[in-house]
C-alpha positions in Angstrom: -1.3 -77.8 131.5 -3.1 -80.7 133.2 -6.8 -81.0 132.8 -8.7 -80.0 136.0 -11.8 -81.9 137.0 -14.8 -80.2 138.5 -16.5 -81.7 141.6 -19.3 -83.4 139.5 -16.7 -85.1 137.3 -14.6 -86.2 140.3 -17.6 -87.7 142.0 -18.6 -89.5 138.8 -15.1 -90.8 138.3 -15.0 -92.0 141.9 -18.2 -94.0 141.3 -16.8 -95.5 138.1 -13.5 -96.5 139.7 -15.3 -98.2 142.7 -17.3 -100.3 140.2 -14.7 -101.1 137.6 -12.5 -104.1 138.3 -9.8 -102.9 135.9 -9.5 -99.5 137.7 -9.6 -100.4 141.4 -8.0 -103.1 143.5 -11.2 -103.3 145.6 -13.5 -103.6 142.6 -11.1 -106.1 141.1 -12.2 -108.7 143.6 -15.8 -107.7 143.9 -17.2 -106.9 140.4 -17.2 -108.7 137.1 -16.3 -107.6 133.6 -16.8 -109.1 130.2 -15.2 -108.5 126.8 -17.2 -108.7 123.6 -14.8 -109.9 120.8 -16.3 -107.9 118.0 -13.2 -106.1 116.7 -11.7 -108.1 113.9 -9.3 -105.6 112.3 -6.3 -103.6 113.5 -4.8 -100.5 112.0 -1.3 -100.8 113.5 1.1 -103.7 114.0 2.9 -103.8 117.3 6.0 -105.9 117.3 4.9 -107.8 120.4 1.4 -108.6 119.2 0.1 -111.9 117.8 -3.7 -111.8 117.2 -5.3 -115.2 117.1 -8.6 -117.1 117.3 -8.0 -120.1 119.5 -9.3 -121.9 122.5 -6.1 -122.4 124.5 -4.1 -119.1 125.1 -4.9 -116.8 128.0 -3.6 -113.4 126.8 -4.7 -110.2 125.1 -5.3 -110.4 121.3 -7.0 -113.9 121.6 -10.6 -114.9 121.3 -12.4 -118.1 120.4 -14.4 -116.3 117.7 -15.5 -112.9 116.4 -19.0 -111.9 117.4 -21.3 -109.8 115.2 -22.8 -106.7 116.8 -26.2 -108.3 116.6 -25.1 -111.2 118.7 -23.8 -109.0 121.5 -26.9 -108.5 123.6 -27.7 -112.2 123.8 -24.1 -112.9 124.8 -24.4 -110.3 127.6 -27.6 -111.9 128.8 -25.9 -115.3 128.9 -22.9 -113.8 130.8 -25.1 -112.1 133.4 -26.9 -115.4 134.0 -23.5 -116.9 134.8 -22.1 -113.9 136.7 -24.7 -111.3 138.0 -21.8 -109.3 139.5 -20.7 -108.1 136.0 -20.7 -104.3 136.0 -18.5 -103.6 133.1 -19.1 -104.5 129.4 -16.0 -103.9 127.4 -14.5 -104.3 123.9 -10.8 -105.1 123.9 -10.1 -106.8 120.6 -8.8 -109.1 119.3 -8.1 -106.2 116.9 -8.5 -102.5 117.6 -11.9 -101.4 118.7 -11.9 -98.3 116.5 -10.4 -99.8 113.4 -14.0 -100.6 112.3 -17.5 -99.5 113.1 -18.3 -102.8 114.9 -17.5 -101.6 118.5 -19.6 -98.4 118.3 -22.5 -100.3 116.7 -22.2 -102.9 119.5 -22.2 -100.4 122.2 -25.2 -98.7 120.8 -27.2 -101.9 121.1 -25.8 -102.8 124.6 -26.4 -99.3 126.0 -30.1 -99.6 124.9 -30.5 -103.1 126.4 -28.4 -102.7 129.5 -28.3 -98.9 130.4 -27.1 -99.5 134.0 -23.8 -101.2 132.9 -20.5 -99.4 132.5 -19.3 -99.5 128.9 -15.5 -99.6 128.4 -13.4 -99.6 125.3 -9.7 -100.4 124.8 -7.9 -98.9 121.8 -4.5 -98.0 120.5 -5.8 -94.5 120.1 -5.0 -94.0 116.4 -8.7 -93.3 115.6 -9.8 -92.0 119.0 -9.9 -88.3 118.2 -12.5 -88.6 115.5 -14.6 -91.0 117.4 -14.9 -89.3 120.8 -18.4 -87.9 120.1 -19.7 -91.2 118.9 -18.4 -93.0 122.0 -20.1 -90.5 124.3 -23.3 -90.8 122.2 -23.5 -94.7 122.6 -22.9 -94.5 126.4 -19.2 -95.3 126.7 -17.8 -93.9 130.0 -14.3 -95.4 130.4 -11.6 -96.0 127.8 -8.1 -97.6 127.9 -5.5 -96.4 125.5 -2.3 -98.3 125.0 0.6 -95.9 124.9 4.0 -97.6 124.9 6.3 -94.5 124.4 6.1 -90.8 124.1 9.4 -90.6 122.2 9.0 -91.5 118.5 12.4 -93.2 118.3 11.4 -95.5 121.1 7.9 -96.0 119.7 9.3 -96.9 116.3 11.0 -99.9 117.9 7.7 -101.1 119.3 5.2 -100.4 116.5 6.2 -101.8 113.1 3.4 -100.4 110.9 0.7 -97.8 111.1 -2.2 -97.6 108.6 -3.3 -94.0 108.2 -5.7 -92.8 105.5 -5.1 -95.9 103.5 -1.3 -95.6 103.5 1.0 -97.8 105.6 3.7 -96.0 107.4 6.7 -97.5 109.1 9.6 -96.3 111.3 9.7 -92.8 112.7 6.9 -91.5 110.4 4.5 -94.1 111.6 5.4 -93.5 115.2 4.9 -89.7 114.8 1.4 -90.3 113.3 0.4 -92.7 116.1 1.7 -90.6 119.0 0.2 -87.4 117.7 -3.2 -89.2 117.3 -3.0 -90.7 120.8 -2.3 -87.5 122.6 -4.9 -85.5 120.7 -7.4 -88.3 121.2 -6.7 -88.7 124.9 -7.0 -85.0 125.6 -10.2 -84.7 123.7 -11.7 -87.8 125.4 -10.8 -86.4 128.9 -12.3 -83.0 128.0 -15.5 -84.8 126.9 -15.9 -86.4 130.3 -14.6 -89.9 129.6 -12.5 -91.5 132.3 -9.2 -92.3 130.5 -6.8 -95.0 131.7 -3.6 -95.9 129.8 -1.9 -99.2 129.4 1.9 -99.4 128.8 3.7 -102.6 127.9 7.0 -102.8 129.8 9.7 -104.0 127.4 13.2 -104.4 128.9 16.0 -102.5 127.2 13.4 -100.7 125.0 11.1 -98.5 127.1 12.0 -99.5 130.7 13.9 -96.2 131.3 11.1 -94.3 129.6 8.2 -95.2 131.8 8.5 -92.2 134.1 8.3 -89.8 131.1 5.3 -91.6 129.7 3.5 -91.1 133.1 4.5 -87.5 133.2 3.2 -86.7 129.7 0.0 -88.7 130.1 -0.8 -87.0 133.4 -0.9 -83.7 131.6 -3.1 -85.1 128.8 -5.9 -86.0 131.3 -5.2 -89.6 132.0 -6.4 -90.8 135.5 -4.4 -93.9 135.9 -1.7 -96.0 134.3 -1.5 -99.8 134.0 2.0 -101.0 133.4 2.0 -104.6 132.2 4.9 -106.9 131.5 5.8 -107.9 128.0 4.7 -111.4 126.8 7.7 -112.5 124.7 6.4 -113.3 121.2 6.4 -112.1 117.6 9.5 -109.8 117.1 10.1 -109.7 120.8 10.1 -113.5 121.2 13.7 -113.5 122.2 13.3 -110.6 124.7 13.0 -111.7 128.3 9.9 -110.7 130.2 10.6 -108.0 132.8 11.4 -109.2 136.3 9.0 -108.4 139.1 11.7 -106.2 140.5 11.9 -104.1 137.4 8.1 -104.0 137.1 7.8 -102.7 140.7 10.6 -100.2 140.1 9.0 -98.5 137.1 5.6 -98.6 138.8 7.0 -96.6 141.7 8.6 -94.1 139.3 5.4 -93.7 137.4 3.5 -93.0 140.6 5.3 -89.8 141.0 3.0 -88.4 138.3 -0.1 -90.7 138.1 -1.8 -93.4 140.1 -0.8 -96.9 139.0 -3.2 -99.9 138.7 -1.4 -103.1 139.8 -3.9 -105.9 139.4 -4.1 -106.5 135.6 -4.6 -110.1 134.5 -3.7 -109.5 130.8 -7.1 -111.0 129.8 -8.3 -112.5 126.6 -10.5 -110.5 124.2 -13.5 -112.7 125.3 -12.8 -112.7 129.0 -15.8 -113.0 131.4 -16.0 -113.1 135.1 -14.5 -111.6 138.3 -10.8 -111.2 137.7 -9.7 -110.7 141.3 -11.3 -113.9 142.4 -9.9 -115.8 139.4 -13.4 -116.5 138.3 -13.2 -116.9 134.5 -16.3 -118.0 132.7 -15.3 -117.8 129.0 -15.3 -121.6 128.8 -18.9 -121.8 129.9 -19.9 -118.8 127.8 -18.3 -119.9 124.6 -17.8 -123.6 125.2 -14.0 -123.3 125.2 -11.1 -124.7 127.2 -8.7 -122.0 128.2 -5.2 -122.8 129.4 -3.1 -120.4 131.4 -0.1 -119.9 129.0 1.6 -117.0 130.8 1.4 -115.4 134.1 3.5 -112.6 135.6 2.2 -111.8 139.1 
């Protein structure tokens, strides 16, 4: 059964969407966001993921350095001086935000210092269920959960390893653990009043025929929108072609039968800063780096 929102929640979610550049096409070109790269560890290994600390690549999983939680507030102050339009302060890597306590510690400090900003967290969802109350307590209002399949056989092709209670699981067992945790965590977060968006990486010949089912399942778990993003060919999927624009548009239309689809994702670095819809990227000024655009897929 789908989660029904009362009027107060609907009004609150409408406000968040209008102000969050990763939730609304209008906000995408109007408001800024920044990512604080405090998450150093990850508890799963996706077969398309290469985490890195460098100054050149423009993609998820990359940052110039890892910040300590006690450095976050000064970094936000510097970012706001560069871009006063920043409304959203997020944590999106380069590891998973809930694989350590750093993200929650950071949000606690940021919420105290910048109570008017929207706090947003991106996670693979493995540790979401047990952290929902903590996220609410430190002021997080929106979360993004990456869900690449709701069929464990398909998911096992995408996720190589899952670290759960100190044990590494692979194959179907790892996929079962991850998917169960994701759905339980998403439902609990939605019931707690968090706005939940999901990200799905579109991988040709792996999950391209499965996107519609992902959208259907997530809509009943309480997800408000879906962001379908094209594979960046690397790691174990280095020899897989990126999806064509035609395929991307097709699966987005299929998913929209069940859930609204966000179509403006820039696949940002874990230390991104600026207004994405205006191509205003200030990471180089904020961190003193030179960022090259290594991949773009409309």
